C-alpha positions as CSV (number, residue, x, y, z in Angstrom):
1,X,-26.9,-24.6,-17.7
2,X,-23.8,-22.8,-16.7
3,X,-20.4,-24.4,-17.2
4,X,-18.4,-25.1,-14.1
5,X,-15.1,-23.3,-13.8
6,X,-12.1,-25.5,-13.6
7,X,-9.4,-24.7,-11.1
8,X,-6.0,-23.6,-12.4
9,X,-3.5,-26.4,-12.0
10,X,-0.7,-25.5,-9.6
11,X,2.8,-25.8,-11.0
12,X,5.3,-27.9,-9.2
13,X,7.7,-25.0,-8.4
14,X,4.7,-22.8,-7.3
15,X,3.5,-25.6,-5.0
16,X,6.9,-26.0,-3.5
17,X,7.1,-22.3,-2.8
18,X,3.7,-22.3,-1.2
19,X,4.7,-25.2,1.1
20,X,8.0,-23.6,2.0
21,X,6.2,-20.3,2.7
22,X,3.7,-22.0,5.0
23,X,6.4,-23.8,6.9
24,X,8.2,-20.5,7.4
25,X,4.9,-18.8,8.6
26,X,4.3,-21.6,11.1
27,X,7.8,-21.4,12.5
28,X,7.7,-17.6,12.8
29,X,4.3,-17.7,14.5
30,X,5.6,-20.1,17.1
31,X,8.8,-18.1,17.7
32,X,6.9,-14.8,17.9
33,X,4.5,-16.1,20.5
34,X,7.3,-17.4,22.6
35,X,9.1,-14.0,22.3
36,X,6.0,-12.3,23.6
37,X,5.5,-14.7,26.4
38,X,9.1,-14.2,27.5
39,X,8.4,-10.5,27.8
40,X,10.8,-9.4,25.0
41,X,8.2,-7.2,23.2
42,X,10.7,-4.5,22.3
43,X,13.1,-6.9,20.8
44,X,10.8,-9.4,19.1
45,X,12.3,-9.0,15.7
46,X,15.9,-9.2,16.9
47,X,15.1,-12.4,18.9
48,X,13.2,-14.1,16.1
49,X,15.2,-13.0,13.1
50,X,18.6,-13.0,14.6
51,X,19.3,-9.3,14.6
52,X,18.4,-6.3,12.5
53,X,18.5,-6.9,8.8
54,X,20.4,-4.2,7.0
55,X,19.0,-3.3,3.6
56,X,21.0,-1.6,0.9
57,X,20.5,2.1,0.7
58,X,21.6,2.4,-3.0
59,X,18.6,2.8,-5.2
60,X,18.6,0.3,-8.1
61,X,20.1,1.7,-11.3
62,X,17.0,0.7,-13.3
63,X,14.9,3.0,-11.1
64,X,17.2,6.0,-11.3
65,X,18.1,6.1,-15.0
66,X,16.9,4.8,-18.3
67,X,18.5,1.8,-19.8
68,X,19.5,1.5,-23.4
69,X,16.7,0.5,-25.7
70,X,15.9,-0.3,-29.3
71,X,14.9,3.0,-31.0
72,X,11.8,1.3,-32.5
73,X,10.4,0.3,-29.1
74,X,8.2,2.5,-26.9
75,X,9.9,4.7,-24.3
76,X,10.1,2.8,-21.0
77,X,8.0,3.9,-18.1
78,X,8.1,2.7,-14.4
79,X,4.8,1.7,-12.8
80,X,4.6,3.0,-9.2
81,X,2.0,1.9,-6.7
82,X,1.3,2.2,-3.0
83,X,0.0,-0.6,-0.8
84,X,-1.2,1.3,2.3
85,X,-3.6,1.1,5.3
86,X,-4.8,-2.5,4.9
87,X,-5.8,-2.7,8.6
88,X,-5.8,-6.5,8.5
89,X,-7.7,-7.9,11.5
90,X,-10.1,-5.0,11.8
91,X,-13.9,-5.5,11.4
92,X,-16.3,-3.0,9.9
93,X,-19.9,-4.1,10.5
94,X,-22.2,-3.4,7.6
95,X,-25.2,-2.4,9.7
96,X,-23.3,0.2,11.7
97,X,-22.3,2.1,8.5
98,X,-25.8,2.0,6.9
99,X,-24.8,-0.8,4.6
100,X,-22.2,1.3,2.8
101,X,-19.3,-1.0,3.5
102,X,-18.2,-4.2,5.2
103,X,-14.7,-5.3,6.2
104,X,-13.2,-8.4,7.7
105,X,-10.5,-10.9,6.7
106,X,-12.6,-12.5,4.0
107,X,-13.4,-9.2,2.4
108,X,-9.8,-8.1,2.8
109,X,-8.5,-11.1,0.9
110,X,-10.9,-10.4,-1.9
111,X,-9.8,-6.8,-2.1
112,X,-6.1,-7.6,-2.0
113,X,-6.5,-10.2,-4.8
114,X,-8.5,-7.6,-6.8
115,X,-5.7,-5.0,-6.1
116,X,-3.1,-7.4,-7.6
117,X,-5.1,-8.5,-10.6
118,X,-6.3,-5.0,-11.6
119,X,-2.8,-3.6,-11.2
120,X,-1.5,-6.4,-13.4
121,X,-4.2,-5.8,-16.0
122,X,-3.7,-2.0,-16.1
123,X,0.0,-2.4,-16.6
124,X,-0.1,-5.1,-19.2
125,X,-3.3,-4.3,-21.2
126,X,-3.9,-0.6,-20.7
127,X,-0.4,0.8,-21.0
128,X,2.8,0.5,-23.0
129,X,4.0,-2.7,-21.4
130,X,7.6,-1.5,-21.7
131,X,8.8,-1.5,-18.1
132,X,12.3,-1.9,-16.6
133,X,10.6,-3.0,-13.3
134,X,7.9,-1.8,-10.8
135,X,8.1,0.2,-7.6
136,X,5.8,-1.0,-4.8
137,X,5.7,1.4,-1.8
138,X,4.6,-0.2,1.4
139,X,3.2,2.7,3.3
140,X,2.3,1.2,6.7
141,X,-0.8,0.4,8.8
142,X,-0.9,-3.1,7.2
143,X,-2.5,-4.4,10.4
144,X,-5.1,-3.0,12.8
145,X,-2.8,-3.8,15.7
146,X,-5.4,-3.3,18.4
147,X,-4.3,0.3,18.7
148,X,-7.5,1.4,20.6
149,X,-9.5,-0.4,23.2
150,X,-12.5,-0.8,20.9
151,X,-10.2,-2.4,18.3
152,X,-8.9,-4.8,20.9
153,X,-12.5,-5.8,21.6
154,X,-13.7,-6.1,18.0
155,X,-10.7,-7.1,15.9
156,X,-11.0,-10.4,14.1
157,X,-7.3,-11.1,14.4
158,X,-4.7,-10.0,17.0
159,X,-1.6,-8.2,15.8
160,X,0.7,-11.2,15.4
161,X,-1.7,-13.4,13.4
162,X,-2.6,-10.4,11.3
163,X,1.1,-9.6,10.7
164,X,1.7,-13.2,9.6
165,X,-1.3,-13.0,7.1
166,X,0.0,-9.6,5.8
167,X,3.4,-11.1,5.2
168,X,1.9,-14.0,3.3
169,X,-0.3,-11.8,1.1
170,X,2.4,-9.1,0.4
171,X,5.0,-11.8,-0.3
172,X,2.6,-13.4,-2.9
173,X,2.0,-10.0,-4.5
174,X,5.7,-9.1,-4.7
175,X,6.5,-12.5,-6.2
176,X,3.7,-12.1,-8.8
177,X,5.1,-8.8,-10.0
178,X,8.7,-10.0,-9.9
179,X,7.6,-12.7,-12.2
180,X,5.7,-10.3,-14.4
181,X,8.2,-7.3,-14.6
182,X,11.5,-8.9,-13.7
183,X,12.5,-6.4,-11.0
184,X,10.8,-4.9,-8.0
185,X,12.0,-2.0,-5.7
186,X,10.1,-1.9,-2.4
187,X,10.6,1.2,-0.1
188,X,8.9,0.6,3.2
189,X,7.7,2.7,6.2
190,X,5.8,1.6,9.3
191,X,2.5,3.4,10.2
192,X,1.0,4.3,13.6
193,X,-1.5,1.4,13.9
194,X,1.3,-1.2,14.0
195,X,3.1,0.4,17.0
196,X,3.6,-1.8,20.1
197,X,3.7,1.2,22.5
198,X,0.7,2.8,24.1
199,X,1.6,6.3,22.9
200,X,3.8,7.3,20.0
201,X,7.5,7.2,20.8
202,X,10.2,8.9,18.6
203,X,13.4,7.0,19.4
204,X,13.7,3.7,17.5
205,X,10.1,4.4,16.4
206,X,10.4,2.1,13.4
207,X,11.5,-1.0,15.5
208,X,8.6,-0.9,17.9
209,X,6.1,-1.7,15.1
210,X,4.4,-4.7,13.6
211,X,4.8,-3.1,10.1
212,X,8.5,-3.3,10.5
213,X,8.3,-6.9,11.6
214,X,6.4,-7.7,8.4
215,X,9.0,-5.9,6.4
216,X,11.8,-7.9,8.0
217,X,10.0,-11.1,7.4
218,X,9.7,-10.1,3.7
219,X,13.4,-9.2,3.5
220,X,14.3,-12.6,4.9
221,X,11.9,-14.4,2.6
222,X,13.3,-12.7,-0.6
223,X,16.9,-12.8,0.6
224,X,18.0,-15.1,-2.3
225,X,15.8,-13.4,-4.9
226,X,18.0,-10.8,-6.7
227,X,14.9,-9.4,-8.5
228,X,13.5,-7.8,-5.3
229,X,15.2,-5.1,-3.3
230,X,13.7,-3.6,-0.1
231,X,14.6,-0.2,1.4
232,X,13.8,0.2,5.1
233,X,15.5,3.0,7.0
234,X,15.8,3.9,10.6
235,X,14.4,7.4,9.8
236,X,11.1,5.8,8.9
237,X,11.2,7.8,5.7
238,X,12.6,6.8,2.3
239,X,13.9,9.3,-0.2
240,X,14.4,7.9,-3.7
241,X,14.2,8.9,-7.4
242,X,12.4,7.4,-10.4
243,X,14.0,8.9,-13.5
244,X,13.7,12.7,-12.9
245,X,11.1,12.6,-10.1
246,X,12.4,12.6,-6.5
247,X,10.0,11.0,-4.0
248,X,9.8,11.1,-0.2
249,X,7.8,8.2,1.2
250,X,6.4,8.4,4.7
251,X,3.3,7.1,6.5
252,X,1.8,10.6,7.2
253,X,1.1,10.4,11.0
254,X,4.2,12.6,11.8
255,X,3.8,15.6,9.6
256,X,3.9,18.0,12.5
257,X,0.5,19.5,11.7
258,X,-2.9,19.7,13.3
259,X,-6.4,18.6,12.3
260,X,-8.3,19.0,9.0
261,X,-11.1,21.1,7.8
262,X,-14.8,20.3,7.7
263,X,-14.9,21.2,4.0
264,X,-11.6,20.1,2.4
265,X,-10.9,17.3,4.9
266,X,-7.2,16.4,5.2
267,X,-6.0,18.4,2.3
268,X,-5.1,21.4,4.6
269,X,-2.9,19.5,7.0
270,X,-1.3,17.4,4.3
271,X,-0.4,20.5,2.3
272,X,1.0,22.2,5.4
273,X,2.9,19.0,6.3
274,X,4.3,18.8,2.8
275,X,5.6,22.4,3.0
276,X,7.2,21.7,6.3
277,X,8.9,18.5,5.1
278,X,10.0,20.1,1.9
279,X,11.7,22.9,3.9
280,X,13.4,20.5,6.2
281,X,14.7,18.3,3.4
282,X,15.8,21.2,1.3
283,X,17.8,22.6,4.2
284,X,19.5,19.3,4.5
285,X,20.5,19.4,0.8
286,X,18.1,16.6,-0.2
287,X,15.0,18.3,-1.7
288,X,12.2,16.2,-3.1
289,X,9.5,16.7,-5.8
290,X,6.6,14.6,-4.5
291,X,5.6,13.4,-1.0
292,X,3.9,9.9,-0.9
293,X,1.8,9.1,2.1
294,X,-1.1,7.1,3.5
295,X,-2.7,7.5,7.0
296,X,-5.6,9.7,6.0
297,X,-7.4,7.0,4.0
298,X,-8.1,9.6,1.2
299,X,-7.1,9.2,-2.4
300,X,-5.5,12.5,-3.2
301,X,-3.6,13.5,-6.3
302,X,-2.1,16.9,-5.3
303,X,0.5,18.9,-7.1
304,X,3.3,18.0,-4.7
305,X,2.0,14.9,-2.9
306,X,0.0,11.7,-3.5
307,X,-2.2,10.2,-0.8
308,X,-3.2,6.6,-0.8
309,X,-6.6,5.4,0.1
310,X,-7.3,2.4,2.2
311,X,-8.6,-1.1,1.3
312,X,-10.6,-1.0,4.5
313,X,-12.8,1.8,3.2
314,X,-15.6,3.6,5.0
315,X,-15.9,2.7,8.7
316,X,-17.6,3.5,12.0
317,X,-15.0,6.1,13.0
318,X,-15.3,8.0,9.7
319,X,-19.1,8.0,10.0
320,X,-19.5,8.9,13.6
321,X,-16.4,10.9,14.5
322,X,-15.6,12.7,11.2
323,X,-19.0,12.7,9.6
324,X,-17.2,12.4,6.3
325,X,-18.6,11.2,3.0
326,X,-18.1,7.5,2.1
327,X,-15.3,6.9,-0.3
328,X,-14.6,3.7,-2.2
329,X,-11.6,1.7,-1.0
330,X,-8.7,2.3,-3.4
331,X,-5.0,2.2,-3.9
332,X,-3.1,4.4,-6.3
333,X,-1.1,3.5,-9.5
334,X,0.8,5.8,-11.7
335,X,3.6,5.7,-14.3
336,X,6.8,7.7,-14.5
337,X,8.1,8.4,-18.0
338,X,11.8,8.7,-18.8
339,X,11.4,12.2,-20.1
340,X,7.9,13.5,-19.2
341,X,7.8,12.5,-15.6
342,X,4.5,11.3,-14.1
343,X,2.0,10.4,-16.8
344,X,-1.1,8.2,-16.4
345,X,-2.8,8.1,-12.9
346,X,-5.2,5.4,-11.9
347,X,-7.4,4.8,-8.8
348,X,-7.5,1.0,-8.3
349,X,-10.9,0.3,-6.9
350,X,-10.6,-2.8,-4.8
351,X,-14.2,-3.3,-3.8
352,X,-16.8,-5.0,-6.0
353,X,-17.9,-2.8,-8.9
354,X,-21.4,-1.4,-8.8
355,X,-24.0,-3.7,-10.4
356,X,-26.0,-0.9,-12.0
357,X,-24.9,0.2,-15.4
358,X,-25.8,3.2,-17.6
359,X,-25.8,4.1,-21.2
360,X,-22.5,5.6,-22.4
361,X,-24.1,9.0,-22.7
362,X,-27.4,10.4,-21.5
363,X,-28.9,13.9,-20.9
364,X,-30.1,15.1,-17.5
365,X,-32.4,17.8,-16.3
366,X,-35.4,19.5,-18.0
367,X,-35.1,19.8,-21.8
368,X,-37.4,20.0,-24.8
369,X,-37.8,17.0,-27.1
370,X,-36.6,19.2,-30.0
371,X,-33.2,19.8,-28.3
372,X,-32.5,16.1,-28.4
373,X,-33.3,15.6,-32.1
374,X,-30.2,15.3,-34.3
375,X,-30.2,17.0,-37.6
């Protein structure tokens, strides 16, 4: 007979925070719906939040330079991760992708919870544990947004409810890692799925976007928490440095390049886009070492760029339009060493692990019995 699991008791302070967060969510939902009904779609955030929230542009000192440490302790490293392309609200039907994947709000919640717990475990149990803080890049496309007619027809949640849910989950994750590591730096860029315009627009692009709305709600929520600092810029790109590595964060939909290749997928346009961005930023006197992006739903560790996967995973568009191979839903995690730069790289798999297990080593192919006998 299996023993029943007991629920973890909720602490008083945690319970108060949950209640306060839910009250804020309910109020924001009501105000956002009113703003839409009144026809103020381009100024929703200004109407609801009382104006644009200006975030500090100075990168926290703990991110930029090493702090003094005891010589007998391990050298500090900074964990860096990307939360990208969650597409909350979208539905992937299992039967339509040959049973390879399924996605809805229930599955999304399981994957987000797994993302948080595995990130926590990798940082605390599989690495040094000596961290001045953590960098969480919010890379956009957090909601499906009803960007296409088929999404409008099939999405489980509309853009506003999905944005509210994204806010709740991201806020919970940031609070968790603030409690764990003490400090959190959060650079943010909106993606293309969250835009409120029919076609991409380039002036005030960042403001016409549900991702930006989510970020402003997060800024408001953590306004009195000195451990958390957000960085949202009108350029919709964030340039920052972790120790000796200079990063450029962007979503990836505006690299100024064309389509991919049937063999190497998105690597070609990403590489071309990185070269163009590198040239543009170098000419401005602000070169970078690594470009961080999402958008392509491919986990890519390239020499000069890192691409985030999606927690949504394989979908009908990838199967029918791209004819690409299924890839497990992932989010990236890596560490930046004070002297050695980027060190360990992890793909955080957010789906359920495969049930089938194998021996730790086995031989494959045709071979003679004698070749397998140890002497």
